[in-house]
Structure formats: C-alpha cells, structure tokens
VEXSELUM-37069 format. One record per atom (N, C-alpha, C, O): residue in one letter; x, y, z. Coordinates in steps of 0.001 Angstrom, whole numbers, padded with zeros to 6 digits, always signed. Layout:
BEGIN
AXYZ;...
***
This chain:
BEGIN
X+000824-011535+011680;X+000090-010806+012691;X-001390-011065+012489;X-001833-011436+011402;X-002138-010864+013550;X-003582-011046+013459;X-004275-010287+014579;X-003652-009891+015565;X-005577-010094+014406;X-006397-009457+015430;X-006530-010429+016603;X-006802-011613+016404;X-006340-009933+017813;X-006478-010805+018981;X-007906-011305+019078;X-008853-010599+018732;X-008045-012529+019550;X-009353-013185+019579;X-010346-012522+020523;X-011553-012720+020384;X-009857-011736+021482;X-010789-011085+022411;X-011285-009731+021895;X-011928-008985+022633;X-010988-009411+020629;X-011562-008239+019972;X-012545-008730+018925;X-012185-009522+018054;X-013773-008268+019005;X-014803-008683+018047;X-015332-007459+017305;X-015299-006336+017808;X-015817-007716+016096;X-016333-006624+015268;X-017773-006889+014880;X-018233-008031+014848;X-018469-005809+014587;X-019840-005882+014091;X-020020-004736+013107;X-019669-003594+013404;X-020561-005040+011947;X-020848-003991+010978;X-022205-003382+011281;X-023198-004089+011455;X-022229-002048+011341;X-023453-001302+011606;X-023557-000237+010519;X-022928+000817+010615;X-024341-000509+009498;X-024431+000411+008369;X-023102+000484+007657;X-022546-000545+007275;X-022582+001687+007471;X-021293+001883+006806;X-020120+001910+007778;X-018994+002228+007394;X-020382+001580+009022;X-019357+001644+010057;X-019145+000261+010661;X-020088-000511+010831;X-017905-000031+010975;X-017601-001254+011702;X-017280-000846+013142;X-016554+000119+013378;X-017823-001583+014084;X-017583-001326+015502;X-016776-002499+016050;X-017074-003658+015762;X-015744-002186+016849;X-014914-003224+017442;X-014836-002975+018942;X-014625-001846+019386;X-015008-004034+019713;X-014901-003950+021174;X-014058-005111+021674;X-013892-006121+020990;X-013535-004949+022871;X-012790-006009+023527;X-013744-006786+024425;X-014505-006198+025192;X-013696-008101+024323;X-014582-008932+025140;X-013842-009629+026264;X-014460-010308+027084;X-012540-009473+026313;X-011755-010167+027326;X-010995-009204+028192;X-011277-008007+028239;X-010028-009759+028873;X-009238-008924+029775;X-008129-008226+028986;X-007122-008835+028624;X-008335-006966+028736;X-007333-006125+028082;X-007297-004791+028808;X-008161-004487+029631;X-006297-004015+028490;X-006223-002669+029068;X-007153-001712+028346;X-007382-000596+028811;X-007689-002141+027212;X-008570-001290+026417;X-010017-001535+026823;X-010496-002668+026785;X-010711-000467+027210;X-012093-000594+027667;X-013037+000274+026855;X-014013+000800+027388;X-012756+000426+025584;X-013579+001307+024768;X-014152+000603+023556;X-014231-000624+023486;X-014547+001431+022609;X-015114+000936+021366;X-014409+001664+020230;X-014142+002862+020321;X-014112+000938+019165;X-013471+001528+017993;X-014485+001532+016863;X-015058+000496+016525;X-014707+002717+016274;X-015573+002824+015101;X-014672+003038+013896;X-013837+003942+013891;X-014843+002208+012875;X-013958+002253+011711;X-014723+002594+010446;X-015863+002170+010257;X-014069+003374+009576;X-014630+003602+008252;X-014371+002364+007392;X-013809+001382+007877;X-014770+002403+006136;X-014641+001218+005273;X-013197+000790+005075;X-012904-000405+005033;X-012295+001752+004955;X-010890+001415+004742;X-010308+000717+005972;X-009679-000334+005849;X-010514+001292+007142;X-010009+000674+008371;X-010680-000679+008605;X-010029-001619+009061;X-011964-000788+008300;X-012673-002061+008458;X-012079-003131+007549;X-011959-004291+007944;X-011708-002738+006327;X-011079-003681+005402;X-009786-004220+006008;X-009530-005423+005960;X-008978-003337+006574;X-007713-003738+007194;X-007973-004652+008387;X-007316-005682+008535;X-008919-004283+009230;X-009256-005113+010392;X-009753-006478+009952;X-009393-007490+010554;X-010573-006523+008913;X-011055-007817+008407;X-009912-008676+007891;X-009939-009897+008052;X-008905-008060+007274;X-007723-008814+006837;X-007017-009428+008042;X-006466-010526+007957;X-007039-008718+009153;X-006346-009179+010359;X-007091-010297+011092;X-006587-010820+012086;X-008246-010661+010631;X-008975-011769+011265;X-008322-013113+010943;X-008644-014131+011556;X-007405-013108+009978;X-006586-014271+009644;X-005127-013832+009709;X-004826-012644+009586;X-004226-014787+009902;X-002807-014439+009901;X-002462-013747+008594;X-002817-014223+007516;X-001774-012631+008694;X-001416-011868+007506;X-000189-011020+007802;X+000309-010996+008927;X+000284-010333+006792;X+001398-009411+006958;X+000968-008038+006453;X-000049-007899+005774;X+001751-007045+006794;X+001501-005688+006309;X+001494-005678+004783;X+000615-005074+004168;X+002475-006347+004172;X+002573-006366+002716;X+001377-007060+002064;X+000920-006635+001003;X+000872-008112+002683;X-000309-008798+002140;X-001538-007889+002211;X-002347-007868+001283;X-001680-007150+003289;X-002808-006214+003406;X-002708-005147+002327;X-003698-004835+001664;X-001520-004588+002149;X-001325-003564+001118;X-001653-004132-000256;X-002323-003472-001050;X-001203-005316-000542;X-001471-005958-001832;X-002970-006141-002065;X-003468-005871-003158;X-003682-006597-001044;X-005133-006775-001171;X-005838-005440-001374;X-006804-005350-002131;X-005353-004408-000699;X-005969-003088-000847;X-005705-002505-002236;X-006573-001843-002804;X-004522-002746-002781;X-004209-002268-004125;X-005142-002889-005161;X-005491-002251-006154;X-005544-004142-004923;X-006482-004816-005820;X-007886-004222-005714;X-008620-004167-006701;X-008251-003782-004520;X-009627-003324-004278;X-009822-001830-004509;X-010853-001418-005040;X-008846-001014-004119;X-009026+000436-004136;X-008197+001098-005236;X-007113+000628-005584;X-008714+002174-005764;X-008026+002961-006781;X-007229+004061-006090;X-007636+005223-006057;X-006077+003662-005535;X-005210+004608-004832;X-003770+004160-005040;X-003508+003004-005373;X-002853+005077-004841;X-001443+004751-005026;X-000950+003864-003881;X-001541+003823-002802;X+000136+003167-004147;X+000717+002317-003113;X+001175+003153-001921;X+001100+002703-000778;X+001646+004359-002185;X+002090+005243-001096;X+000927+005612-000173;X+001060+005563+001050;X-000203+005979-000758;X-001378+006343+000036;X-001865+005146+000839;X-002156+005262+002030;X-001951+003999+000183;X-002429+002791+000861;X-001467+002384+001973;X-001905+002035+003069;X-000180+002423+001709;X+000813+002065+002731;X+000683+002963+003956;X+000738+002486+005089;X+000512+004250+003728;X+000340+005179+004849;X-000926+004870+005637;X-000910+004896+006867;X-002025+004578+004940;X-003278+004236+005616;X-003115+002969+006452;X-003544+002917+007605;X-002496+001952+005864;X-002294+000687+006581;X-001442+000927+007827;X-001763+000429+008906;X-000362+001687+007679;X+000517+001949+008822;X-000219+002684+009940;X-000027+002374+011116;X-001054+003649+009584;X-001804+004404+010599;X-002776+003501+011351;X-002872+003569+012576;X-003495+002656+010618;X-004463+001762+011260;X-003737+000742+012137;X-004147+000500+013272;X-002666+000144+011620;X-001921-000835+012404;X-001364-000205+013679;X-001406-000826+014741;X-000849+001008+013587;X-000323+001688+014767;X-001423+001935+015794;X-001207+001743+016991;X-002592+002356+015342;X-003719+002574+016256;X-004129+001278+016938;X-004418+001266+018135;X-004155+000191+016182;X-004534-001107+016750;X-003478-001608+017730;X-003805-002222+018746;X-002223-001346+017422;X-001155-001729+018356;X-001282-000968+019676;X-001084-001538+020749;X-001610+000312+019590;X-001718+001142+020797;X-002780+000621+021765;X-002641+000767+022979;X-003840+000012+021227;X-004892-000518+022110;X-004696-002001+022409;X-005517-002610+023095;X-003619-002580+021901;X-003318-003981+022174;X-004194-004960+021430;X-004472-006049+021933;X-004636-004590+020230;X-005561-005441+019482;X-004878-006393+018511;X-005536-007253+017925;X-003573-006254+018334;X-002855-007084+017348;X-001916-008048+018051;X-001181-007685+018970;X-001964-009286+017589;X-001031-010330+017998;X+000065-010373+016940;X-000227-010620+015770;X+001303-010142+017316;X+002391-010107+016321;X+003133-011417+016288;X+004078-011572+015514;
***
C-alpha cells in the first residue's frame, strides 16, 4: 500500500499538513501529529502495515499493541478519505 500521488504533505512546525491536489472526493486538509506523520511518511513508498509497525517499534518506546492500534486508526482514517492505494 502507499499514499496516493495526488496527496501531498508539508511539515509546518510540529504538525504535518496533507492536502489533495487532484480529483478526489476529499476536499479538505489533514493535520497530523508526529506519530501520524511518521505513518504517512512511511506510506510515501510501497509498504505494509507490518513494516510500518516494525519501523515504529524501532523509533518509539511503546508496546506493539499500542503501536498497532495507532497504525490501524491512522490507516482507517486515510482509507476513509481515499488517500491510500492498496
């Protein structure tokens, strides 16, 4: 899976902003905290849910259960706006 090419991101301070630049049903802006931004950045290349979780386990001091739940929530939100290519 990966982030669709018509979604672009920009870091603004401690927040990442994502917008759609092409024809999508989503016409808004997504503001992400550092954790969600990390997941979105992973999606800029082909990846899997398990690879994202593995990378997060290396970076963050949190349990696999907590990280898995965070990844699932972010992926579900991105799916709802049509930002992920599966």
